[in-house]
NUVO-191067 format. One record per residue: residue in three letters; residue number from 1; x, y, z of N, C-alpha, C in turn. Coordinates in Angstrom, 2 decimals, m for minus. Layout:
N
  rest   nr     n_px     n_py     n_pz    ca_px    ca_py    ca_pz     c_px     c_py     c_pz
   Ala  NUM        X        Y        Z        X        Y        Z        X        Y        Z
...
***
This chain:
304
  rest   nr     n_px     n_py     n_pz    ca_px    ca_py    ca_pz     c_px     c_py     c_pz
   Met    1   187.54   123.38    85.71   188.40   122.22    85.23   187.83   120.94    85.92
   Thr    2   188.19   120.08    84.82   187.44   118.43    84.57   187.97   118.04    86.23
   Gly    3   187.38   117.01    86.99   187.41   116.76    87.96   188.21   115.84    88.28
   Leu    4   189.19   115.27    88.87   190.36   114.77    88.98   190.20   113.00    88.33
   Arg    5   188.83   112.66    88.98   188.65   111.98    88.91   188.38   111.29    87.22
   Arg    6   188.43   112.19    86.66   187.95   111.59    84.98   189.66   111.62    84.16
   Arg    7   190.05   112.98    84.90   191.85   112.56    84.47   192.84   111.75    84.69
   Leu    8   192.11   111.05    85.68   193.48   109.95    86.33   192.43   108.86    85.84
   Pro    9   193.53   107.79    86.02   193.41   106.81    85.82   192.90   105.68    87.44
   Pro   10   192.28   104.53    87.22   192.18   104.31    88.13   192.77   104.39    89.60
   Val   11   192.76   105.08    90.29   193.97   105.38    91.40   194.46   103.52    92.24
   Thr   12   193.49   102.80    92.81   193.49   101.43    93.77   195.20   100.66    91.98
   Ala   13   194.68   100.71    90.67   195.14   100.04    89.53   196.68   100.62    89.76
   Leu   14   196.74   101.64    89.88   198.01   103.31    90.02   198.47   103.24    91.00
   Met   15   198.04   102.45    92.38   199.20   102.24    93.32   199.65   101.12    93.24
   Val   16   199.04    99.83    93.08   199.58    98.34    92.24   200.93    99.07    91.27
   Phe   17   200.60    99.33    90.40   201.71    99.86    89.86   202.81   100.42    90.16
   Glu   18   202.93   101.01    90.81   203.66   101.99    91.36   204.80   100.99    92.11
   Ala   19   204.37    99.92    92.67   204.89    99.18    93.67   205.36    97.92    92.31
   Ala   20   204.75    97.67    91.59   205.58    96.79    90.47   206.36    97.62    89.77
   Ala   21   206.34    98.25    89.82   207.13    99.63    88.85   208.92    99.72    89.79
   Arg   22   208.09   100.33    90.78   209.72   100.11    92.14   209.82    99.22    91.98
   Leu   23   209.55    98.26    92.55   210.57    96.36    93.01   210.77    95.51    92.13
   Arg   24   210.47    96.35    90.94   210.65    95.59    89.83   210.22    94.12    89.59
   Ser   25   208.86    93.70    90.06   208.63    92.56    89.94   206.92    92.54    91.00
   Phe   26   206.61    91.86    90.01   204.30    91.39    90.14   204.89    90.72    91.59
   Thr   27   205.39    89.73    91.97   205.29    88.38    93.52   206.21    90.04    94.44
   Gln   28   207.15    90.04    94.55   207.00    91.48    95.65   206.64    92.80    95.90
   Ala   29   205.54    92.58    94.47   204.37    94.15    94.57   203.37    93.21    95.71
   Ala   30   203.26    92.41    95.39   201.87    91.60    95.92   201.96    91.24    97.32
   Glu   31   203.42    90.54    97.69   204.02    90.83    99.21   203.83    91.86    99.64
   Glu   32   204.12    92.94    99.11   204.36    94.48   100.13   203.15    94.88    99.52
   Leu   33   202.03    94.64    98.99   200.26    95.12    99.54   199.33    94.15    99.21
   Gly   34   200.45    92.90   100.43   199.17    91.60   101.18   198.24    91.86   100.22
   Val   35   198.60    91.07    99.10   197.41    90.57    98.07   197.89    89.77    97.41
   Thr   36   197.45    88.64    96.53   197.95    87.95    95.62   198.34    88.37    94.30
   Gln   37   199.58    87.33    93.71   200.43    87.74    92.13   198.98    87.98    91.64
   Ala   38   198.26    86.99    91.74   197.13    86.97    90.38   196.40    89.00    90.25
   Ala   39   195.89    89.41    91.60   195.53    90.19    91.92   196.48    91.54    91.09
   Val   40   197.67    91.36    91.18   199.10    92.21    91.15   198.51    92.25    89.32
   Ser   41   198.70    91.06    88.87   198.76    91.31    87.50   197.16    91.84    86.93
   Arg   42   196.48    91.54    87.52   194.58    91.67    86.77   194.38    93.85    86.75
   Gln   43   195.48    94.29    87.94   195.08    95.63    88.27   196.10    96.57    87.43
   Ile   44   197.41    95.72    87.12   198.39    96.20    85.95   197.36    96.40    84.66
   His   45   196.70    95.25    84.38   196.28    95.03    83.12   195.12    96.00    83.05
   Leu   46   194.23    96.00    83.87   192.82    97.37    83.87   193.70    98.82    83.43
   Leu   47   194.80    98.72    84.15   195.60    99.86    83.60   196.03   100.10    82.29
   Glu   48   196.50    98.99    82.07   197.27    99.51    80.95   195.66    99.30    79.83
   Glu   49   194.68    98.87    80.11   194.02    98.71    79.43   193.50   100.13    78.87
   Ala   50   192.81   100.86    80.80   192.31   101.84    80.66   193.20   103.02    79.54
   Leu   51   194.73   103.27    79.92   196.04   104.17    79.05   195.94   103.61    78.01
   Gly   52   195.61   102.55    77.09   195.86   102.55    75.57   197.17   101.39    75.36
   Phe   53   197.84   101.53    76.46   199.70   100.99    75.32   200.10   100.36    77.01
   Pro   54   201.38    99.51    76.65   201.40    98.75    77.74   202.76    99.33    78.89
   Leu   55   202.33    98.75    79.60   203.66    99.53    80.82   204.80    98.27    81.13
   Phe   56   204.90    97.17    80.53   205.63    96.56    81.27   206.25    95.79    79.84
   Lys   57   207.08    95.12    79.99   207.17    94.08    79.02   207.23    92.66    79.92
   Arg   58   206.56    92.11    78.98   206.73    90.64    79.77   208.08    89.49    79.47
   Leu   59   208.81    89.72    80.23   210.39    88.52    79.71   209.94    87.34    80.27
   His   60   210.91    86.50    79.81   210.86    85.19    80.97   211.79    85.85    82.53
   Arg   61   210.92    85.37    82.99   211.07    85.55    84.71   211.39    86.56    85.25
   Arg   62   210.82    87.76    84.73   211.42    88.91    85.08   209.89    90.40    83.65
   Ile   63   210.56    91.53    84.76   209.54    91.87    83.91   210.40    93.23    83.35
   Glu   64   209.50    93.88    82.67   210.66    95.77    82.28   210.00    96.46    81.98
   Leu   65   209.93    97.44    82.77   209.36    98.49    81.89   209.48    99.30    80.36
   Thr   66   208.30    99.82    79.86   208.39   100.60    79.06   209.24   101.69    79.23
   Glu   67   209.31   102.61    77.85   209.98   104.14    77.53   208.35   104.72    79.07
   Lys   68   207.33   104.47    78.35   206.19   104.70    79.25   205.92   104.46    80.47
   Gly   69   205.84   103.37    80.36   205.62   102.83    81.97   206.58   103.75    83.39
   Arg   70   208.11   103.65    82.36   209.56   104.83    83.15   209.24   106.04    83.69
   Ala   71   207.76   106.58    82.21   207.80   108.46    83.15   206.17   108.12    83.86
   Leu   72   205.77   107.20    84.04   205.37   106.63    84.67   204.99   106.33    86.12
   Ser   73   206.06   105.56    86.42   206.52   105.47    87.27   207.55   106.38    88.46
   Thr   74   208.41   107.04    87.50   208.82   107.91    88.26   207.41   109.35    88.46
   Ala   75   206.80   109.34    87.66   205.48   110.01    88.19   204.43   109.98    89.45
   Ser   76   204.31   108.67    89.18   203.44   108.24    90.18   204.34   107.91    91.63
   Thr   77   205.44   107.34    91.50   206.58   107.53    92.77   206.47   109.03    93.33
   Gly   78   206.65   109.52    92.65   207.01   110.84    93.45   205.73   111.46    93.72
   Ala   79   204.62   111.30    93.29   203.05   111.68    93.77   202.92   111.34    95.03
   Phe   80   202.50   109.66    94.84   202.25   109.44    95.77   203.38   109.76    96.84
   Asn   81   204.53   109.83    97.08   205.82   110.01    98.63   205.21   111.60    98.98
   Ile   82   204.84   112.50    97.99   204.61   113.86    98.46   203.18   113.91    98.94
   Leu   83   202.46   112.63    98.86   201.12   112.67    99.30   201.24   112.34   100.87
   Ala   84   201.91   110.90   100.85   202.33   110.40   102.20   202.90   110.92   102.99
   Asp   85   204.06   112.49   102.69   204.54   112.84   103.33   203.94   113.88   104.27
   Ser   86   203.05   114.76   103.48   201.50   115.73   103.61   201.18   115.24   104.74
   Val   87   200.54   113.92   104.53   199.70   113.39   105.32   200.35   112.73   106.68
   Ala   88   201.59   112.10   107.04   202.64   112.39   107.82   202.15   113.47   108.86
   Glu   89   202.70   114.56   107.75   202.83   115.53   108.71   201.79   116.90   108.86
   Ile   90   200.37   116.48   108.36   199.59   116.63   109.16   199.35   116.48   110.04
   Thr   91   199.43   114.80   110.33   199.91   114.00   111.52   200.11   114.28   112.48
   Arg   92   201.22   114.23   111.93   202.06   114.71   113.53   202.45   115.86   113.97
   Arg   93   201.71   117.26   113.44   201.25   118.46   113.90   200.19   118.07   114.64
   Asn   94   199.39   116.90   115.04   198.79   117.26   116.24   198.77   115.69   116.92
   Thr   95   200.34   115.93   117.10   200.66   114.62   117.78   201.54   114.52   119.00
   Ser   96   201.89   114.60   119.52   203.49   114.99   120.18   204.15   115.25   119.45
   Glu   97   205.40   115.47   119.10   206.87   115.50   118.40   207.44   114.23   118.64
   Gln   98   207.58   113.63   117.36   208.02   111.92   117.84   208.91   111.70   116.13
   Leu   99   210.43   111.60   116.50   211.36   111.22   115.80   211.47   109.84   115.79
   Val  100   210.89   108.94   113.93   211.12   107.45   114.13   212.42   107.42   113.30
   Ile  101   213.11   106.57   114.14   214.54   105.84   113.18   214.37   104.60   113.10
   Ser  102   214.97   103.86   112.21   214.78   102.44   111.46   216.11   101.99   111.37
   Thr  103   216.55   100.69   112.12   217.56   100.58   112.52   217.33    98.84   112.53
   Thr  104   219.00    98.22   112.60   218.45    96.39   112.46   218.32    96.27   114.65
   Val  105   218.38    95.36   114.75   218.15    95.12   115.60   219.40    94.80   116.54
   Ser  106   220.76    94.25   115.90   221.84    94.30   116.31   222.99    95.78   117.07
   Phe  107   222.48    96.36   115.58   222.56    98.04   115.89   222.10    99.01   117.05
   Ser  108   220.86    98.50   116.78   220.29    98.71   117.88   220.25    98.66   119.31
   Gln  109   219.89    97.25   119.36   220.91    96.94   121.18   222.25    97.11   120.98
   Leu  110   222.79    96.99   120.82   224.96    97.21   121.10   225.05    98.06   120.65
   Trp  111   224.78    99.43   119.80   225.05   100.64   119.53   224.65   101.68   120.01
   Leu  112   223.16   101.74   119.50   222.33   102.44   119.28   222.30   103.33   120.88
   Leu  113   221.05   101.98   121.17   220.62   102.38   122.53   221.24   102.70   123.83
   Pro  114   222.71   102.05   123.88   223.07   102.18   125.37   224.05   103.88   124.67
   Arg  115   224.07   104.72   124.05   224.20   106.00   123.76   223.03   107.22   124.03
   Val  116   221.36   107.04   123.33   220.74   107.59   122.50   220.29   107.98   124.04
   Ser  117   220.16   107.64   125.02   219.82   108.98   126.16   220.59   110.06   125.98
   Ser  118   221.88   110.16   125.72   222.59   111.33   125.66   221.66   112.56   125.03
   Phe  119   221.19   111.87   123.51   220.39   112.69   122.94   218.76   112.93   123.89
   Ser  120   218.28   112.29   124.17   216.90   112.83   124.87   217.09   113.51   125.54
   Arg  121   218.20   113.66   126.45   217.93   114.39   127.86   218.95   115.74   127.32
   Ala  122   219.44   115.84   125.85   219.73   117.79   125.23   218.56   118.05   124.62
   His  123   217.68   116.88   124.11   216.48   117.06   123.15   215.24   116.45   123.82
   Pro  124   214.93   117.24   124.98   213.57   116.40   125.61   212.63   116.40   125.01
   Asn  125   212.19   117.06   123.91   210.69   117.74   123.15   210.61   116.73   122.46
   Ile  126   211.83   115.85   121.84   211.70   115.28   120.99   211.71   114.20   121.42
   Lys  127   210.41   113.47   120.94   210.06   111.74   121.07   210.39   111.18   120.38
   Leu  128   211.73   109.77   120.96   212.01   109.10   119.79   211.33   107.90   119.27
   Arg  129   211.15   107.80   118.68   210.63   105.88   118.55   211.35   104.95   117.46
   Ile  130   212.34   104.36   117.82   213.31   103.24   117.38   212.50   101.89   116.39
   Ile  131   212.32   101.71   115.29   211.95   100.01   114.59   213.11    99.66   114.60
   Ser  132   213.28    98.18   115.28   214.60    97.36   114.88   213.70    96.58   114.63
   Gln  133   214.26    96.20   113.19   214.35    95.33   112.69   215.52    94.70   111.72
   Asp  134   215.17    93.34   111.15   216.57    93.55   110.00   215.95    93.44   108.62
   Lys  135   214.48    93.62   107.99   214.30    93.63   107.42   214.48    95.72   107.00
   Arg  136   214.74    95.48   105.21   215.20    97.21   105.50   214.16    97.97   105.53
   Val  137   213.62    98.93   106.10   212.86   100.06   105.16   212.88   100.96   104.83
   Asn  138   212.36   100.67   103.43   212.58   102.05   102.18   212.23   102.97   102.71
   Ala  139   213.09   104.49   102.68   213.32   105.57   103.51   212.00   106.14   103.00
   Gln  140   211.49   106.29   101.55   210.43   106.88   101.34   208.77   106.99   101.53
   Ser  141   209.41   105.12   102.94   207.50   104.73   102.51   206.62   105.32   103.83
   Gly  142   207.45   106.51   104.41   206.50   107.27   105.62   206.98   106.84   106.73
   Glu  143   207.94   104.71   106.86   207.33   104.67   107.93   208.51   104.85   109.10
   Ala  144   209.53   105.51   108.56   210.58   106.38   109.65   211.49   107.77   108.86
   Asp  145   211.65   108.19   109.56   212.28   109.43   108.94   213.67   109.79   109.08
   Leu  146   214.36   108.27   109.72   215.53   108.18   109.03   215.87   106.97   109.56
   Ser  147   216.84   106.26   108.72   217.11   105.18   108.57   218.72   104.98   108.76
   Ile  148   219.18   103.72   109.62   220.80   103.58   110.27   220.67   102.11   109.50
   Arg  149   221.98   102.10   108.56   222.02   101.09   107.50   223.86   100.97   107.60
   Tyr  150   223.55    99.92   107.30   225.24    98.92   106.48   224.99    98.88   105.56
   Gly  151   226.33    99.00   104.64   226.50    99.09   103.44   226.82    99.30   102.48
   His  152   226.93    99.87   100.98   227.20   100.56    99.84   227.41   102.23    99.91
   Gly  153   225.93   102.58   100.71   225.68   103.93   100.56   225.59   105.02    99.69
   Thr  154   225.31   104.28    98.21   224.60   104.89    97.55   222.52   103.79    97.20
   Trp  155   221.98   104.43    98.47   220.71   104.10    98.01   219.91   104.76    97.37
   Pro  156   218.67   104.41    96.61   218.13   105.57    95.34   217.14   106.10    96.43
   Asp  157   216.35   105.28    97.83   215.47   105.74    98.74   216.25   107.34    99.24
   Gly  158   216.91   107.93    98.99   217.48   108.71   100.56   218.67   109.25   100.35
   Lys  159   219.07   110.35   100.90   220.41   110.48   101.01   221.14   110.24   102.61
   Ala  160   222.14   109.33   101.73   223.03   108.59   103.34   224.32   109.96   103.71
   Glu  161   224.67   109.85   104.42   225.23   110.27   105.46   226.33   109.28   106.14
   Phe  162   227.92   108.89   105.18   228.61   107.74   106.20   228.70   108.13   107.87
   Leu  163   228.72   107.00   108.53   229.02   107.04   109.78   230.62   106.68   110.26
   Phe  164   230.31   105.23   109.55   232.18   104.83   110.24   232.14   103.54   109.64
   Asn  165   233.27   102.68   108.88   233.57   101.31   108.53   234.09   100.96   110.17
   Asp  166   234.05    99.35   109.75   234.01    98.62   111.09   235.31    97.10   110.07
   Glu  167   235.91    96.77   111.67   236.31    95.29   111.18   236.35    94.32   112.08
   Val  168   235.94    92.77   111.83   235.64    92.06   112.21   236.91    91.27   113.32
   Phe  169   236.50    90.48   114.02   237.44    89.66   114.49   236.67    88.88   115.72
   Pro  170   237.13    87.33   115.86   237.03    86.45   117.05   236.42    86.95   118.48
   Val  171   236.00    86.54   118.85   235.35    86.88   121.10   234.31    86.00   121.07
   Cys  172   234.99    85.30   122.10   234.27    84.72   123.26   233.88    85.74   124.38
   Ser  173   233.36    84.31   125.32   233.23    85.20   126.60   234.72    84.86   127.35
   Pro  174   235.21    85.64   128.47   236.44    85.47   129.12   236.55    83.91   129.65
   Asp  175   235.38    83.19   130.19   235.52    81.90   130.59   236.39    80.83   129.38
   Tyr  176   235.64    81.18   128.72   235.54    79.93   127.03   237.12    80.52   126.56
   Ala  177   237.37    81.50   126.55   238.78    81.65   126.30   239.68    81.47   127.40
   Ser  178   240.13    80.99   128.48   240.47    80.78   129.62   240.31    78.96   129.35
   Ala  179   239.90    78.75   128.83   239.66    76.98   128.47   240.18    76.62   127.05
   Met  180   240.54    77.77   126.44   241.13    77.67   125.30   243.07    77.77   125.05
   Gly  181   243.84    76.72   124.29   244.81    77.07   124.30   244.96    78.30   123.30
   Ser  182   246.21    78.32   123.21   246.99    79.30   122.06   246.63    79.44   121.07
   Ile  183   246.22    80.84   120.46   245.70    80.89   119.05   247.00    81.27   118.21
   Ser  184   247.88    80.43   117.35   248.53    81.32   116.71   248.46    81.84   115.38
   Asp  185   246.74    80.91   114.82   246.97    81.35   113.28   245.91    80.97   113.44
   Pro  186   245.32    82.04   112.30   243.43    81.69   112.28   242.93    80.10   112.41
   Gly  187   243.60    79.37   111.66   243.35    78.33   111.19   243.06    77.25   112.16
   Asp  188   244.08    77.87   113.78   243.77    76.96   114.86   242.27    77.18   115.82
   Leu  189   241.39    78.30   115.32   240.23    78.01   116.11   239.35    77.34   114.92
   Leu  190   239.98    75.96   114.47   238.88    75.50   113.75   238.62    74.36   114.81
   Arg  191   239.49    74.92   116.18   239.59    73.67   116.50   238.35    73.50   117.77
   Tyr  192   237.36    74.90   117.46   236.49    75.23   118.49   234.78    75.24   118.51
   Asn  193   234.54    75.59   118.97   232.53    75.62   118.33   232.71    76.99   117.89
   Leu  194   232.46    77.48   116.79   232.49    78.88   116.25   230.79    79.09   115.86
   Val  195   230.52    80.19   116.73   229.30    80.58   116.74   229.02    81.03   115.30
   Ser  196   227.71    80.39   114.34   227.41    81.11   113.15   226.39    82.04   113.21
   Ser  197   225.77    83.51   111.95   224.50    83.62   111.72   223.97    83.94   110.39
   Asp  198   223.04    84.17   110.59   222.82    84.58   109.04   222.68    85.89   108.94
   Ser  199   222.18    86.33   107.19   222.07    87.49   107.22   222.13    87.97   105.77
   Asp  200   221.14    89.09   104.81   221.18    88.68   104.01   221.51    90.01   103.32
   Glu  201   221.81    90.73   103.96   222.84    92.26   103.86   223.91    91.52   102.51
   Pro  202   223.82    92.16   101.52   225.00    92.07   100.92   226.36    92.74   101.77
   Gly  203   227.44    92.07   101.61   228.42    92.85   102.31   228.96    91.93   103.50
   Trp  204   227.47    91.22   104.45   227.78    91.34   105.90   228.94    90.09   106.09
   Val  205   229.55    89.75   107.01   230.77    89.12   106.67   230.65    87.85   107.43
   Gly  206   230.91    86.73   107.48   230.32    85.58   108.18   231.36    84.42   108.41
   Trp  207   231.39    83.57   109.09   233.25    82.55   109.01   233.56    82.36   107.75
   Ser  208   232.39    81.74   107.05   233.30    81.38   105.37   233.81    83.07   105.13
   Glu  209   233.64    84.03   105.11   234.01    85.24   104.19   235.44    85.47   105.15
   Trp  210   234.79    85.58   106.77   236.31    86.04   106.90   237.38    84.85   107.34
   Phe  211   237.44    83.75   107.41   238.08    81.91   106.86   238.59    82.86   105.39
   Ser  212   237.92    82.81   105.07   238.41    83.69   103.36   239.75    84.50   103.60
   Ala  213   239.88    85.58   104.18   240.39    86.57   103.89   241.54    86.22   104.03
   Phe  214   241.84    84.72   104.91   243.03    84.49   105.31   243.75    83.05   104.65
   Ser  215   242.75    82.87   104.02   242.65    81.79   102.75   242.90    80.17   103.02
   Ile  216   241.62    80.68   104.41   241.31    79.28   104.87   240.08    78.66   104.07
   Asp  217   240.09    77.60   104.00   238.48    77.03   103.64   238.00    75.99   104.65
   Val  218   236.88    76.51   104.87   235.86    76.07   106.36   235.02    75.18   105.39
   Pro  219   234.74    73.66   106.01   233.74    72.63   106.12   233.02    73.20   107.09
   Thr  220   231.95    73.28   106.64   230.61    73.75   107.78   230.28    73.06   109.14
   Ala  221   230.58    72.00   108.78   230.89    70.98   109.93   231.85    71.68   110.81
   Asn  222   232.02    72.35   111.06   233.04    73.61   111.96   232.40    74.10   113.21
   Phe  223   231.27    74.78   112.57   230.53    75.46   113.17   229.64    74.76   114.21
   Gly  224   229.21    75.40   115.17   228.73    74.89   116.27   227.19    75.44   116.14
   Met  225   226.70    76.10   116.99   225.49    76.38   117.07   225.12    77.45   115.64
   His  226   224.18    77.54   115.23   223.84    78.84   114.18   222.93    79.24   114.56
   Thr  227   222.68    80.33   114.64   221.73    81.25   114.78   220.78    82.22   113.74
   Ser  228   219.69    82.30   113.68   218.94    83.50   112.82   219.58    84.66   112.68
   Phe  229   219.81    85.10   113.72   220.79    86.40   113.28   221.48    86.95   114.62
   Tyr  230   222.47    88.05   114.04   223.54    88.17   114.80   223.49    88.47   116.02
   Met  231   222.60    89.00   117.16   222.18    89.12   118.32   222.50    88.26   118.56
   Asp  232   221.49    86.95   118.37   221.81    86.11   118.84   223.44    85.42   118.92
   Ser  233   223.79    85.44   118.63   224.97    84.39   118.13   226.08    85.34   119.20
   Ile  234   225.66    86.94   119.47   226.48    87.43   120.34   225.86    87.02   122.10
   His  235   224.50    86.69   121.96   224.40    86.21   122.95   224.94    85.27   123.73
   Ala  236   225.10    84.02   121.89   225.45    82.36   122.75   227.19    83.00   123.01
   Ala  237   227.98    83.50   122.51   228.99    83.88   123.19   229.24    83.91   123.92
   Leu  238   228.14    85.06   124.68   228.15    85.87   126.38   228.17    84.82   126.79
   Met  239   226.47    83.93   126.78   226.73    82.47   127.38   227.66    81.30   127.36
   Gly  240   228.72    81.79   126.41   230.16    80.35   127.16   230.04    79.61   125.79
   Glu  241   229.67    79.99   124.75   228.68    78.28   123.64   229.56    78.24   122.80
   Gly  242   230.48    79.43   122.36   231.52    79.46   121.55   232.22    80.36   121.35
   Ile  243   232.57    80.35   119.89   233.46    81.87   119.51   232.41    82.57   118.21
   Ala  244   232.28    83.70   118.32   231.41    84.47   117.31   232.40    85.41   117.18
   Leu  245   231.54    85.89   115.63   232.33    87.34   115.11   232.29    88.29   115.95
   Gly  246   232.71    89.10   116.15   232.71    90.69   116.60   233.10    91.45   115.64
   Trp  247   231.76    92.04   115.20   231.98    93.21   114.77   232.41    94.67   115.84
   Ser  248   233.97    95.17   115.66   234.62    95.61   116.43   233.50    96.69   117.00
   Arg  249   232.89    98.09   115.87   232.26    98.94   116.38   230.66    98.71   117.57
   Leu  250   230.29    96.98   117.23   229.10    96.67   117.73   229.32    95.79   119.48
   Val  251   230.51    95.05   119.42   230.53    94.84   120.39   232.00    95.98   121.23
   Gln  252   232.39    97.16   120.91   233.24    97.60   121.85   232.87    97.73   123.08
   Arg  253   231.50    97.96   123.52   230.90    98.06   125.04   231.21    96.74   126.18
   Leu  254   231.07    95.44   125.45   231.27    94.57   125.67   232.56    94.14   125.72
   Leu  255   233.36    94.97   124.83   235.20    94.34   125.45   235.25    95.23   126.63
   Gln  256   234.95    96.37   126.48   235.28    97.60   127.42   235.19    96.66   128.75
   Glu  257   233.35    95.94   128.79   233.02    95.61   130.36   233.61    94.46   130.32
   Lys  258   234.53    94.04   129.99   235.15    92.55   129.64   233.95    91.33   129.84
   Arg  259   232.71    91.63   129.24   231.80    90.86   129.03   232.16    89.37   128.03
   Leu  260   233.36    90.10   126.83   233.67    89.78   125.57   235.36    89.49   125.84
   Val  261   235.91    89.28   125.23   237.23    88.96   124.62   237.31    89.00   123.48
   Arg  262   238.86    89.47   123.29   239.15    89.11   121.67   240.60    88.63   121.76
   Ile  263   240.15    87.10   120.91   241.53    86.25   121.26   242.49    86.04   120.38
   Thr  264   242.54    87.04   119.30   243.66    86.95   118.47   243.23    88.47   117.64
   Pro  265   244.49    88.41   117.09   244.80    89.65   116.51   244.30    89.70   115.13
   Tyr  266   243.96    88.92   114.83   243.68    88.60   113.43   242.36    89.44   113.01
   Ala  267   242.45    90.19   112.26   241.30    90.92   112.05   240.72    91.13   110.54
   Met  268   239.36    91.52   110.32   239.04    91.27   108.62   238.36    92.91   108.59
   Pro  269   239.17    93.49   107.93   238.62    94.96   107.35   237.34    95.11   106.38
   Thr  270   235.92    95.49   107.13   234.99    95.21   106.06   234.79    96.27   104.85
   His  271   234.46    95.71   103.85   234.66    96.92   102.73   233.06    97.76   102.33
   Asp  272   232.18    97.86   103.05   231.54    98.78   103.86   231.34    99.31   104.29
   Gly  273   230.47    99.99   105.27   230.35   101.05   106.13   228.49   101.03   106.70
   Tyr  274   228.77   102.18   107.59   227.85   101.97   107.88   226.99   103.77   108.08
   Phe  275   225.73   103.60   107.56   225.45   104.81   107.21   224.16   105.33   107.25
   Ile  276   223.79   106.75   108.18   222.51   107.44   108.07   221.51   107.81   106.82
   Val  277   220.64   106.99   106.42   219.80   107.95   105.20   218.58   108.52   105.53
   Val  278   218.29   109.62   105.06   217.88   110.41   105.29   216.77   111.16   103.89
   Pro  279   215.68   110.60   103.66   214.53   110.55   102.90   214.30   112.33   102.54
   Arg  280   214.59   111.88   101.16   214.66   113.25   100.86   213.59   114.77   100.76
   Arg  281   212.83   114.38   101.53   211.57   115.36   101.85   212.04   115.45   103.23
   Arg  282   212.54   114.72   104.28   212.79   115.01   105.42   213.81   115.95   105.62
   Ser  283   215.03   116.13   104.76   216.18   116.69   105.27   215.88   118.14   105.92
   Glu  284   214.90   118.46   105.99   214.37   120.03   106.03   214.18   120.28   107.71
   Arg  285   214.01   119.14   107.89   213.14   119.35   109.41   214.68   119.41   110.30
   Ser  286   214.50   120.15   111.54   214.83   120.39   112.64   215.31   119.43   113.30
   Asp  287   214.59   118.52   113.59   214.56   117.57   114.78   215.71   116.66   113.89
   Val  288   215.71   116.20   112.56   216.25   115.11   112.14   217.98   115.69   111.56
   Ser  289   217.77   117.48   111.60   219.16   117.93   111.70   219.57   117.49   113.11
   Leu  290   218.94   117.91   113.66   219.97   117.19   115.08   219.82   115.91   115.93
   Phe  291   219.23   114.92   114.91   219.48   113.75   115.60   220.84   113.20   114.01
   Val  292   220.80   113.88   112.90   221.46   113.40   112.73   223.31   114.18   112.85
   Asn  293   222.75   115.46   113.47   224.95   115.65   113.72   225.12   115.28   115.04
   Trp  294   223.70   114.70   116.01   223.97   114.06   117.58   224.89   112.65   117.09
   Ile  295   224.19   111.80   115.88   224.70   110.17   115.65   226.23   110.27   115.03
   Lys  296   226.29   111.37   114.04   227.73   111.80   113.49   229.16   112.25   114.91
   Asp  297   228.11   113.12   115.68   229.33   113.24   116.53   230.09   112.23   117.53
   Gln  298   228.54   111.05   117.87   228.64   109.76   118.94   229.76   109.21   117.11
   Ala  299   229.49   109.13   116.56   230.22   107.90   115.37   232.06   108.80   115.59
   Arg  300   231.88   109.99   115.70   233.51   109.95   116.08   233.98   109.79   117.27
   Glu  301   233.19   110.19   118.20   233.68   109.81   119.33   234.07   108.38   119.53
   Ser  302   232.90   107.37   119.32   233.22   105.81   119.55   234.54   105.49   118.68
   Ala  303   234.78   106.40   117.48   236.26   106.21   116.78   237.29   106.11   117.06
   Ser  304   237.66   107.27   118.48   238.67   107.58   119.28   238.60   107.01   120.19
***
């Protein structure tokens, strides 16, 4: 049999192509790979020369895969994922059993970490590693065995199992609430400091979206403290800086402990929900199944 080196195009160029095809962007592929956009373009050009046909249509401000490009994209992504999973599994056999879970900082700190000790007690042989970051981890990248996400639940990189929906309402510290007047209408909140936060998540509810649900236009001047992360806005509310938006599932314990209080019955239900996402080649692992069953039980308990 002819050696693989002669049968395959340059592997470096193939890896660059896989990223560009998956992300549909030379710029994003460059960011993921830690190289320049010019380097990505050069590798794609080398690959197209080696194969003898174009892989992309270069359109105005975007790229589009050709028919042969789509076929190679499917094959290369699948092959690299199989290789990455095999390496991860071989490496894993030589180390203590570890289950890697990816989620956002707010979900990790406010929902997962206060509960996860019950899983560790039930399964002491499974060592957990929790990656907390607001940038979404691709489930097929091999960085995590499981991801907990907020969104629509139809992601191409894994199978999503529903955990729960949520609702959003204003919360603040008890001291701040005691100094406020009565709130008879959502618009009354505009008299106070509103703590806001950024999010790139589609479907995330901020103050503008919340007030819009009650047909109220909000000038940005009404916002008090502005934070980069949702977790920071909750900490600001805990410290008496003003009123933040409490996601019911996330602030549930803080309300039970009376560290935060809900100041109005008005609430906005979310359109999206929380899901646990399992990469397709991880679903057969026993530790993955145990964690999925555990978190679904916890989700049902928190709902009741």
